N, C-alpha and C positions, 0 to 999 in steps of 0.2 A: 505493501499501498503507501511505502515511502516515496519510492523508488515514482509512482505514479503521482504523487503528489508534487511530486520534484517536476516530474514534466511538466506538470499542469503551472507550476510556479516559472518554467525556462521560459513559455510559451507569453503569458502573462505578462512577463519584468523582460520579456528581452532577453535574456542571459546565457548564456552557456554552460557556465556551471551555474549547482544549486549545492552551498556546503547544509550540510548536515544543523547549525547552528544558528540558523538563516532565521531574521527576525524582522517587525517595522527598527531598529533599534542599530541594525548596523545594514539597509536595507535601501541606497538611496531611492531608488523605484518605488522602491514600497509604499507611496503614499496612498491616500482615500481613495484619488478617484482604480488608482491602479490594484484598492484591497477590496473594492465593490466591486469589481472587474475578477480578478483572483478568486471571489464570494460567488457567482456565481459562475464562475468554471468547475468549480469544483461542486456546485449541484449540481451542476449537467451529466459533469465526470460521473460521477457516483450516488445518481438517484438517488440526491436528497434536499432534504429544504431545513435551514439553518435557522433559527428565532436571534430578532437583532441582540440582545442577551451576550448568545453566543460569540455573533458577529462581534462582537465588539473585543474578546476575549483571543477570538484569532490571528493572534499577532506575533507566532511564532509557528517552525515545520511542526514545533512537538502538541504545540494545542491545536494545529487545523491537525493533523493524526488521529488525539481524541476527541475531538470533536466528532468526528469521524467515524470514529470507532465507535462511539457511543451509542451515534442512527445507523449503524448498521449492523450491534449487538442486542437492539428494542424486540 
């Protein structure tokens, strides 16, 4: 799942490589607009729908993976 998320992030942020510790803090391209684009792409990729509270928390690869896992394990 992590690699699948990273592929989506590569597309959205137009990056060649995504580090495992990527977050809003260390990625210049992760602005508010790209955050929304990322959420939309992830929802489509994994066929899930995130709540606004979750979207606000999805500020790192680990948090994104955790949110998707929670949805897929329901």
